[in-house]
C-alpha positions as CSV (number, residue, x, y, z in Angstrom):
1,M,-0.1,0.0,0.0
2,N,1.3,3.5,-1.1
3,I,-1.0,6.3,0.0
4,R,0.6,9.4,-1.5
5,G,-0.3,11.9,-3.8
6,C,-4.0,13.1,-4.3
7,G,-6.7,11.2,-2.7
8,T,-10.4,12.3,-3.6
9,A,-12.6,13.0,-1.1
10,L,-15.6,11.3,-2.9
11,V,-19.1,12.9,-2.9
12,T,-22.1,10.6,-2.3
13,P,-24.6,11.2,-5.1
14,F,-28.3,11.0,-4.2
15,R,-31.5,10.4,-6.5
16,Y,-34.5,13.0,-6.3
17,D,-36.0,10.8,-3.6
18,G,-33.1,11.0,-1.5
19,S,-32.0,7.5,-1.8
20,V,-28.1,6.8,-2.9
21,D,-27.7,7.1,-6.5
22,E,-25.7,4.0,-7.0
23,P,-25.1,4.0,-10.8
24,A,-23.9,7.6,-10.6
25,L,-21.6,6.6,-7.7
26,R,-20.1,3.9,-9.7
27,D,-19.5,6.2,-12.7
28,L,-17.8,8.6,-10.6
29,V,-15.5,5.9,-8.9
30,A,-14.5,4.8,-12.5
31,W,-14.1,8.3,-13.8
32,Q,-11.5,8.8,-10.9
33,I,-9.7,5.9,-11.5
34,D,-9.5,6.5,-15.4
35,S,-8.5,10.0,-14.6
36,G,-5.4,8.7,-12.7
37,I,-6.2,9.6,-9.2
38,D,-3.8,8.0,-6.5
39,F,-6.4,6.9,-3.9
40,L,-10.0,7.5,-2.9
41,V,-11.4,8.5,0.4
42,S,-15.0,7.2,0.8
43,C,-17.8,8.4,3.2
44,G,-16.0,11.5,4.6
45,T,-17.3,15.0,5.4
46,T,-17.4,15.5,1.6
47,G,-19.5,12.4,1.4
48,E,-22.2,13.5,3.8
49,A,-21.4,10.7,6.0
50,P,-23.0,12.0,8.8
51,T,-26.4,11.8,7.1
52,L,-26.1,8.1,5.9
53,S,-27.6,5.3,7.7
54,H,-25.2,2.5,8.8
55,K,-26.6,0.3,6.1
56,E,-26.3,3.1,3.6
57,W,-22.7,3.7,4.4
58,L,-21.6,0.2,4.4
59,R,-23.2,0.2,0.8
60,V,-21.4,3.0,-0.2
61,V,-18.1,1.5,0.7
62,D,-19.0,-1.8,-0.8
63,I,-19.7,-0.3,-4.1
64,T,-16.4,1.7,-4.1
65,I,-14.5,-1.4,-3.2
66,E,-16.3,-3.2,-6.1
67,V,-15.5,-0.5,-8.8
68,V,-11.8,0.1,-7.6
69,A,-11.1,-3.5,-7.8
70,G,-7.6,-3.2,-6.1
71,R,-6.3,-0.6,-8.7
72,V,-5.8,2.3,-6.1
73,P,-5.9,2.2,-2.4
74,I,-9.2,2.9,-0.4
75,V,-9.6,5.0,2.9
76,V,-12.9,5.0,4.6
77,G,-14.2,7.7,6.9
78,A,-15.4,6.1,10.3
79,T,-15.9,9.1,12.6
80,S,-18.0,9.5,15.7
81,N,-18.0,11.5,18.9
82,C,-18.6,8.4,20.7
83,T,-15.5,6.4,21.0
84,R,-17.3,3.2,21.4
85,E,-19.1,3.9,18.1
86,A,-16.1,5.0,16.4
87,I,-14.3,1.7,17.4
88,E,-17.3,-0.3,15.9
89,K,-17.4,1.6,12.9
90,S,-13.6,1.4,12.4
91,R,-13.8,-2.5,13.0
92,V,-16.3,-3.0,10.6
93,A,-14.7,-1.0,7.9
94,A,-11.2,-2.6,8.5
95,E,-12.9,-6.0,7.9
96,R,-13.7,-5.1,4.3
97,A,-10.9,-6.7,2.1
98,G,-10.6,-3.8,-0.2
99,V,-9.9,-1.1,2.5
100,D,-6.8,-0.1,3.1
101,A,-7.0,2.6,5.9
102,I,-9.2,4.3,8.2
103,L,-9.9,8.2,8.4
104,S,-10.9,9.3,11.9
105,A,-11.7,13.0,12.9
106,S,-11.5,14.5,16.2
107,P,-14.7,14.0,18.3
108,Y,-17.0,16.8,17.3
109,Y,-19.6,18.9,19.9
110,N,-17.7,17.1,22.8
111,K,-14.8,19.3,22.8
112,P,-12.3,17.0,24.5
113,T,-9.0,18.0,26.1
114,Q,-5.9,17.1,24.3
115,E,-5.7,14.2,26.5
116,G,-9.0,13.1,25.8
117,Q,-8.4,13.1,22.2
118,Y,-5.3,11.1,22.7
119,Q,-7.1,8.4,24.7
120,H,-10.0,8.4,21.8
121,F,-7.6,7.8,18.9
122,R,-5.5,5.3,20.9
123,A,-8.4,3.4,21.6
124,I,-9.5,3.1,17.9
125,A,-5.9,2.4,16.8
126,Q,-5.7,-0.4,19.2
127,A,-8.9,-2.1,18.2
128,I,-7.8,-2.5,14.6
129,K,-4.9,-3.6,12.6
130,K,-5.3,-1.6,9.7
131,P,-3.7,1.8,9.5
132,V,-5.3,5.1,10.8
133,I,-5.2,8.5,9.3
134,L,-6.0,11.3,11.8
135,Y,-8.1,14.3,10.6
136,N,-7.7,17.5,12.3
137,V,-10.3,20.0,11.1
138,P,-11.1,22.3,14.2
139,G,-13.3,24.2,12.1
140,R,-16.1,21.6,11.9
141,T,-15.3,19.8,15.2
142,A,-14.2,22.4,17.6
143,A,-11.3,20.5,18.7
144,N,-7.8,21.1,17.5
145,I,-5.1,18.2,17.5
146,E,-2.2,20.2,18.6
147,P,1.4,19.3,17.5
148,A,2.5,17.8,20.8
149,T,-0.6,15.4,20.9
150,L,-0.1,14.7,17.3
151,A,3.7,13.4,18.3
152,R,2.4,11.4,20.9
153,L,-0.1,9.7,18.6
154,A,2.5,9.1,15.9
155,R,4.4,6.7,18.2
156,L,1.4,4.3,17.7
157,S,2.4,1.8,15.2
158,N,-0.8,2.1,12.9
159,I,-1.3,5.7,13.1
160,I,0.5,6.7,10.0
161,A,-0.7,10.0,8.7
162,V,-2.7,13.2,9.6
163,K,-5.0,15.1,7.1
164,E,-4.2,18.7,8.4
165,A,-7.2,21.0,7.7
166,S,-6.6,23.6,10.5
167,G,-5.6,26.2,7.9
168,N,-2.8,27.2,10.5
169,M,0.3,27.3,8.6
170,S,2.4,28.1,11.8
171,Q,0.9,25.0,13.5
172,I,1.6,22.8,10.3
173,V,5.3,23.8,10.3
174,E,5.4,22.8,14.1
175,V,3.8,19.4,13.0
176,F,6.7,18.7,10.8
177,Q,9.1,19.6,13.7
178,A,7.4,17.1,15.9
179,V,6.5,14.1,14.1
180,P,9.0,11.4,12.9
181,P,10.0,11.6,9.2
182,Q,8.1,8.4,8.4
183,F,4.8,10.0,9.6
184,L,2.6,11.4,6.6
185,V,1.1,14.7,6.8
186,F,-1.6,15.3,3.8
187,S,-3.0,18.9,3.2
188,G,-6.8,19.0,3.9
189,D,-7.1,22.3,2.1
190,D,-6.6,22.3,-1.7
191,A,-5.2,25.8,-1.7
192,L,-2.5,24.9,0.8
193,T,-1.3,21.7,-0.9
194,L,1.7,23.2,-2.4
195,P,2.8,25.0,0.7
196,I,2.4,21.8,2.7
197,M,4.2,19.8,0.2
198,G,7.1,22.3,0.2
199,L,7.6,21.6,3.8
200,G,7.5,17.9,3.2
201,G,4.0,16.7,2.7
202,A,3.0,13.5,1.1
203,G,0.2,14.9,-0.9
204,V,-3.5,16.2,-0.5
205,I,-7.0,14.6,0.3
206,S,-8.7,16.8,-2.2
207,V,-12.2,18.3,-2.6
208,A,-11.4,19.7,-6.1
209,S,-10.4,16.4,-7.4
210,N,-13.9,15.5,-7.6
211,E,-14.1,18.2,-10.3
212,I,-10.5,17.8,-11.7
213,P,-9.1,14.6,-10.8
214,R,-6.5,14.4,-13.4
215,E,-5.3,18.0,-12.8
216,M,-5.0,17.5,-9.1
217,A,-3.0,14.2,-9.5
218,E,-0.4,15.8,-12.0
219,M,0.0,18.7,-9.4
220,T,0.8,16.8,-6.5
221,R,3.0,14.1,-8.6
222,A,4.8,17.2,-10.0
223,A,5.5,18.5,-6.6
224,L,6.6,15.0,-5.3
225,N,8.9,14.7,-8.4
226,N,10.4,18.4,-7.6
227,D,9.0,19.6,-10.7
228,W,7.6,22.8,-9.1
229,E,7.2,24.9,-12.3
230,T,4.5,22.3,-13.5
231,A,3.0,22.2,-10.1
232,R,2.7,25.9,-9.8
233,R,1.2,26.4,-13.1
234,I,-1.6,24.0,-12.3
235,H,-2.1,25.5,-8.8
236,R,-2.5,28.9,-10.4
237,R,-4.7,27.9,-13.1
238,Y,-7.1,26.3,-10.7
239,L,-6.9,28.0,-7.6
240,P,-10.2,29.9,-8.3
241,L,-11.9,26.7,-8.3
242,M,-10.4,25.5,-5.3
243,N,-11.4,28.5,-3.4
244,A,-15.0,28.4,-5.0
245,N,-15.5,25.2,-3.5
246,F,-15.6,26.9,0.0
247,I,-17.8,29.9,-0.8
248,E,-20.8,27.8,0.9
249,S,-20.5,24.9,3.3
250,N,-18.8,21.9,1.9
251,P,-20.0,19.7,0.0
252,L,-22.9,22.2,-1.5
253,P,-20.5,23.8,-4.1
254,V,-18.5,20.6,-5.1
255,K,-21.8,19.0,-5.9
256,A,-23.3,21.8,-7.5
257,A,-20.5,21.8,-9.9
258,L,-20.7,18.4,-10.5
259,A,-24.3,18.6,-11.3
260,M,-23.4,21.5,-13.8
261,M,-20.9,19.1,-15.5
262,G,-23.5,16.3,-15.8
263,K,-21.9,13.8,-13.4
264,I,-24.8,13.7,-10.5
265,R,-27.8,15.2,-9.6
266,E,-27.6,18.3,-7.5
267,V,-29.4,16.6,-4.5
268,Y,-28.5,17.0,-0.9
269,R,-29.8,15.8,2.6
270,L,-30.8,17.9,5.2
271,P,-29.8,20.1,7.0
272,L,-27.7,20.7,3.7
273,V,-29.8,22.7,1.1
274,R,-29.3,24.1,-2.4
275,M,-26.9,26.9,-2.8
276,K,-28.3,30.4,-2.9
277,E,-28.8,31.4,-6.4
278,D,-26.0,34.5,-6.4
279,T,-23.2,32.1,-5.1
280,R,-24.3,29.4,-7.5
281,S,-24.2,31.7,-10.4
282,R,-20.7,32.7,-9.4
283,L,-19.8,29.1,-9.0
284,Q,-21.1,28.5,-12.5
285,R,-18.9,31.1,-13.9
286,I,-15.7,30.2,-12.3
287,V,-16.4,26.4,-13.2
288,S,-16.8,27.5,-17.0
289,E,-13.8,29.8,-16.7
290,A,-11.9,26.8,-15.5
291,G,-12.4,25.0,-18.8
292,L,-15.1,22.4,-17.4
293,P,-18.1,21.6,-19.3
294,V,-21.2,23.3,-17.9
295,Q,-24.6,21.7,-19.2
296,P,-27.9,23.4,-18.8
297,E,-29.8,22.8,-15.5
298,A,-32.0,19.4,-15.9
299,P,-35.8,20.2,-15.4
300,R,-37.4,19.2,-12.2
301,P,-39.2,16.2,-12.4
302,E,-42.7,15.8,-11.1
303,R,-43.5,13.2,-8.4
304,A,-47.2,13.0,-9.0
305,R,-50.0,14.8,-11.1
306,R,-53.6,14.6,-10.6
307,H,-56.1,13.3,-13.1
308,R,-57.8,16.0,-15.0
309,D,-61.1,14.6,-13.9
310,A,-60.2,15.3,-10.2
311,T,-60.7,19.1,-10.8
312,A,-64.1,20.2,-9.6
313,A,-66.1,22.2,-12.3
314,V,-68.2,25.4,-11.6
315,P,-71.6,24.4,-10.5
316,A,-73.8,25.1,-13.0
317,A,-77.1,27.2,-12.5
318,P,-80.4,26.0,-14.1
319,Q,-80.9,27.0,-17.8
320,G,-82.4,30.5,-17.9
321,A,-81.7,31.6,-14.3
322,V,-81.7,35.3,-13.5
323,P,-78.8,36.5,-11.9
324,T,-79.9,39.1,-9.3
325,A,-78.2,40.9,-6.4
326,S,-75.1,39.1,-6.3
327,V,-73.5,36.4,-8.2
328,T,-70.9,34.1,-6.4
329,S,-69.2,31.4,-7.9
330,S,-66.6,29.1,-6.3
331,A,-63.2,28.8,-8.2
332,T,-62.0,25.5,-8.8
333,A,-59.1,24.1,-6.9
334,T,-56.3,23.9,-9.3
335,E,-53.8,21.3,-9.5
336,A,-51.7,20.2,-6.3
337,A,-48.4,18.9,-7.7
338,A,-45.2,18.0,-5.9
339,T,-41.9,18.3,-7.6
340,I,-38.6,16.9,-6.4
341,R,-35.8,19.0,-7.3
342,E,-31.9,18.3,-6.9
343,R,-32.0,19.7,-3.2
344,G,-35.2,17.5,-2.1
345,S,-38.8,17.6,-2.3
346,E,-40.8,20.9,-3.2
347,V,-44.5,21.0,-3.0
348,I,-46.3,23.5,-5.3
349,S,-50.0,24.1,-4.7
350,E,-52.2,26.7,-6.3
351,K,-55.6,27.7,-5.3
352,E,-57.9,30.6,-5.9
353,S,-60.3,32.1,-3.3
354,E,-63.8,32.9,-4.0
355,K,-64.8,36.0,-6.1
356,S,-67.5,38.3,-4.7
357,L,-69.5,40.4,-7.2
358,D,-71.8,42.9,-5.8
359,S,-73.5,44.9,-8.7
360,A,-77.1,45.3,-7.5
361,S,-76.7,47.9,-4.6
362,S,-74.1,50.4,-5.4
363,G,-73.1,49.0,-9.3
364,I,-69.6,49.1,-7.8
365,L,-67.2,46.2,-7.8
366,E,-66.1,46.2,-4.3
367,R,-63.7,43.3,-4.5
368,T,-62.1,41.1,-7.0
369,S,-59.2,39.1,-5.5
370,E,-57.5,36.1,-5.8
371,E,-55.1,34.3,-3.4
372,V,-52.4,32.2,-4.6
373,S,-50.0,30.0,-2.3
374,A,-47.0,28.7,-3.7
375,E,-44.5,26.7,-1.5
376,S,-41.4,26.8,-3.7
377,S,-38.1,28.6,-3.7
378,E,-37.7,28.3,-7.4
379,G,-41.2,28.8,-8.7
380,T,-43.5,26.9,-10.7
381,P,-42.3,25.0,-13.6
382,A,-44.1,25.9,-17.0
383,S,-45.3,22.5,-17.4
384,I,-47.5,22.9,-14.2
385,A,-48.7,26.2,-15.0
386,E,-49.9,25.1,-18.5
387,S,-51.5,22.0,-17.1
388,A,-53.3,24.1,-14.4
389,S,-54.3,26.5,-17.0
390,E,-55.8,23.8,-18.9
391,R,-57.8,22.3,-16.2
392,L,-59.2,25.7,-15.5
393,S,-60.4,25.9,-19.0
394,E,-62.0,22.3,-19.1
395,A,-63.8,23.0,-16.1
396,D,-65.2,26.3,-17.7
397,S,-64.1,28.1,-14.7
398,E,-63.0,31.7,-14.5
399,K,-59.9,32.9,-16.4
400,A,-56.9,32.6,-14.0
401,A,-55.6,36.0,-12.5
402,V,-52.2,37.2,-12.4
403,T,-50.2,35.2,-10.1
404,T,-48.3,37.5,-7.5
405,P,-47.3,37.0,-4.0
406,E,-49.7,37.8,-1.3
407,S,-47.9,41.0,-0.2
408,D,-47.8,42.1,-3.9
409,Q,-51.6,41.5,-4.2
410,K,-52.1,43.8,-1.2
411,D,-50.0,46.4,-2.8
412,V,-52.0,46.3,-5.8
413,L,-55.4,46.7,-4.3
414,E,-54.0,49.4,-2.0
415,S,-52.8,51.1,-5.2
416,G,-56.2,50.8,-7.0
417,R,-58.0,51.9,-3.9
418,K,-55.8,55.2,-3.6
419,S,-56.1,55.8,-7.4
420,A,-59.9,55.4,-7.2
421,E,-60.1,58.1,-4.4
422,S,-57.9,60.6,-6.2
423,M,-60.1,60.2,-9.6
424,P,-63.3,62.6,-9.9
425,T,-66.4,61.2,-8.7
426,P,-68.8,60.6,-11.5
427,A,-72.3,62.2,-10.9
428,G,-74.6,60.1,-9.0
429,K,-72.0,58.1,-7.2
430,T,-70.1,58.3,-3.9
431,S,-66.3,58.2,-3.4
432,P,-65.4,55.2,-1.7
433,S,-63.8,57.2,1.0
434,E,-67.4,58.5,2.1
435,P,-68.9,57.0,5.2
436,K,-70.5,53.8,4.5
437,D,-74.0,54.9,5.5
438,T,-73.8,57.9,3.0
439,Q,-73.2,55.3,0.4
440,E,-76.0,53.1,1.4
441,G,-78.3,56.1,1.3
442,A,-77.2,57.3,-1.9
443,T,-77.8,53.7,-3.3
444,S,-81.1,53.0,-1.8
445,K,-82.5,56.1,-3.8
446,Q,-81.7,54.3,-7.0
447,P,-84.0,51.5,-7.8
448,L,-82.6,48.1,-8.8
449,E,-82.6,47.7,-12.7
450,T,-84.4,44.4,-13.6
451,K,-82.7,42.2,-15.9
452,Q,-84.4,40.1,-18.3
453,P,-83.7,36.1,-18.5
454,D,-80.7,35.1,-20.0
455,S,-80.1,32.0,-22.0
456,R,-76.4,32.0,-21.9
457,P,-74.4,29.6,-19.8
458,P,-73.9,30.8,-16.3
459,S,-70.3,30.9,-16.5
460,Q,-70.1,33.0,-19.5
461,H,-72.5,35.3,-17.8
462,V,-70.4,35.6,-14.8
463,R,-67.4,36.3,-17.0
464,E,-69.0,39.0,-19.0
465,S,-70.8,40.3,-15.5
466,T,-67.1,40.7,-14.1
467,S,-65.7,42.2,-17.2
468,Q,-68.3,45.0,-17.0
469,S,-68.3,45.7,-13.6
470,T,-64.6,46.0,-13.7
471,S,-64.5,48.4,-16.5
472,Q,-67.0,50.7,-15.3
473,N,-66.2,50.9,-11.6
474,V,-62.3,50.2,-11.3
475,P,-59.6,52.1,-12.6
476,Q,-58.1,50.2,-15.6
477,P,-54.4,49.3,-15.5
478,T,-52.4,51.6,-17.9
479,S,-50.8,48.3,-19.7
480,E,-51.8,44.8,-19.9
481,P,-50.0,42.9,-16.7
482,T,-48.1,39.7,-17.4
483,R,-47.9,36.9,-15.2
484,G,-45.9,37.5,-12.2
485,S,-46.0,41.5,-12.8
486,V,-47.9,43.9,-10.5
487,P,-50.2,46.2,-12.6
488,H,-50.4,50.0,-12.2
489,F,-53.8,51.4,-11.8
490,G,-55.0,55.0,-12.7
491,P,-52.9,57.6,-14.4
492,Q,-49.1,57.4,-15.0
493,T,-47.4,59.7,-12.4
494,T,-43.7,60.5,-12.7
495,A,-41.3,62.4,-10.3
496,E,-41.7,65.6,-12.6
497,S,-45.5,65.7,-11.8
498,T,-45.3,64.9,-8.3
499,P,-43.6,67.5,-5.8
500,D,-42.9,64.9,-3.1
501,A,-41.2,62.5,-5.3
502,T,-39.1,65.4,-6.8
503,E,-38.1,66.4,-3.4
504,A,-37.3,62.8,-2.3
505,L,-35.3,62.4,-5.3
506,A,-33.3,65.6,-4.6
507,Q,-32.3,64.8,-1.1
508,P,-28.7,63.5,-1.2
509,A,-28.1,59.8,-0.2
510,E,-26.5,58.8,3.0
511,P,-22.8,58.0,2.4
512,L,-22.2,54.3,2.2
513,A,-19.0,52.6,2.9
514,F,-18.0,49.1,2.9
515,Y,-15.6,47.1,5.5
516,V,-14.0,43.6,5.4
517,Y,-14.2,41.5,8.4
518,E,-11.3,38.9,9.2
519,S,-11.5,36.0,11.3
520,W,-8.9,33.4,12.2
521,Q,-10.5,31.9,15.3
522,A,-11.0,28.3,14.1
523,G,-10.2,26.5,10.7
524,P,-9.2,28.6,7.7
525,R,-8.6,32.1,7.7
526,R,-11.7,33.9,6.3
527,T,-13.1,37.3,5.4
528,I,-16.5,38.6,4.9
529,L,-17.6,42.0,3.1
530,H,-20.0,44.1,4.9
531,R,-21.9,47.5,4.0
532,S,-21.3,50.2,6.7
533,S,-25.2,49.9,7.4
534,C,-25.1,46.2,8.2
535,N,-26.4,45.1,11.5
536,S,-23.2,42.9,11.9
537,Y,-20.9,46.0,11.4
538,R,-22.3,48.1,14.1
539,N,-19.7,51.0,13.9
540,G,-17.0,48.6,13.8
541,R,-18.0,46.9,17.3
542,G,-19.5,43.9,15.5
543,R,-18.2,40.5,16.2
544,T,-14.8,41.6,17.3
545,G,-15.7,42.9,20.9
546,S,-13.7,41.4,23.6
547,P,-12.4,38.8,23.6
548,D,-12.9,38.1,19.9
549,A,-10.1,40.9,19.2
550,A,-7.5,38.4,19.5
551,Y,-8.6,36.4,16.3
552,A,-10.6,38.7,14.3
553,R,-10.5,42.6,13.1
554,W,-12.2,44.8,10.8
555,H,-10.5,46.6,7.6
556,G,-11.9,50.0,6.2
557,P,-13.7,52.1,5.4
558,F,-13.7,51.7,1.5
559,P,-15.6,53.8,-0.7
560,T,-16.7,51.0,-3.2
561,S,-17.1,47.3,-2.8
562,Q,-14.9,46.4,-5.4
563,E,-12.0,48.2,-3.5
564,A,-13.0,46.2,-0.6
565,R,-12.8,43.2,-2.4
566,N,-9.5,44.1,-3.6
567,V,-8.2,44.5,-0.1
568,S,-9.9,41.0,0.9
569,R,-7.9,39.3,-2.0
570,G,-4.6,41.0,-1.0
571,L,-4.8,39.8,2.7
572,Q,-2.2,36.9,3.4
573,G,-3.1,33.6,4.4
574,V,-7.1,34.0,3.9
575,L,-8.6,30.7,2.2
576,I,-12.4,31.8,2.2
577,R,-13.6,35.1,1.1
578,S,-17.5,35.7,1.3
579,E,-19.8,38.6,1.4
580,C,-22.6,39.3,3.7
581,K,-26.2,39.1,2.0
582,C,-26.3,43.2,3.0
583,I,-24.1,43.3,-0.2
584,S,-26.7,42.3,-2.7
585,K,-29.3,44.6,-1.2
586,R,-30.0,47.8,-3.1
């Protein structure tokens, strides 16, 4: 067994129903082998091991062993914050013939002391005969393996290596001073691979090699062969991609990138969810600039679709019925279709509330509204919207209204009400702003108009009645609204015609500045870009108040966000650069 060079921390592909996607996993492992990867790490953090059941964990390991077929070494993650459970998992994995080593991270959440960590890893090493690779990632476990503790553990015969992901180069230098020469040190951060290998590191356990296995393997081999010119060239070429894999929590970006490449479906298990659209767009640009193939996003599949006959039709009135004081029709409940996207199940439902028309007493349409609720982070697919429209048409229901969020509908109704108040009141009619009793009194003086029987279908009569009432009594939109847009009622107003708006535009905007927050408390050093108006900044008192000042600081102010970004890029040792959501606000 020769565990050196680049080892891929494999992702675990899932189907849209959340189960392990075994064909995609087989293809992914085969592609890694064909690309020349040096070894594979299965069921680690990048493989979402904490969300796998024991049966699924074993199945992923067995599939990896089957596809690899002894061609490269396999390391299996067997971490637990319960020492007894960690020993059991390590024993089960070590019994597999194709497993060459065990990867075990510090106990998370418990926050053990250095002696507690030593006893934990010592118990695991003594329980199995196969080699053990330690994993130091304090940013996730809140427990750092200090160099002195690592030196004690290195004396145990089957603890052969450490994956160093502390991001603390000073500590990593001390590690090389503390451990014996035969003890292997792997980089746990792609961006720090060459610095660590320059100190004598054996390679990297990589996230980026999921996307670029051949290139990462070539880079580490070049460094091991002292071909630093080639190694640096590859490192510089793909450094943006290495950093982009951590713009959100790992493995969100790497799985999104693999989905863009058509290798897997973009499906995660809770508590992980799909990336934010702005960061996902940035990632897609970086993946494309790295020369990787980017495919169009696959459409979301439908889990179920109701039969057309399940849609109830509008109740039909007897032929020749006379519509009198009010006409009320119950809109049909549209299709409830559940779709499952890459990030799990999303249920989309649409329904229409009742429409009330009162044209007998005042001849004024008091209210026409529809309430539509949609539980979806990305919106209703076009196929479902078209299907819902067809169902409404077949049921002879009223034409579907423009779909907007409930808050937008309220704004539209309020805008329509204000516009109606500002319009001249026609003779014989009262303003909606007048007291109700005055309106009732004025209305009672006008006799109701008797309508002749109509032989048309009731649904057609309701539509025409609604159209007439609306056109006579409600201010019309100045342009035809489109689906998802908010119509404008009443006359067009501009800043030139409205003194208040002119004054508001003339007022100077409050000066805005940008600040960079730098932190190195645990894990990789990182920066976050903030506006001066952000609550996290609080005039420089945010985050870095005592005792935080020992491991964090603010940089700024900067007049533009781009200048702040340039300063962030120039800070030494920073591995993760991100931006607060306040930056995207306008």
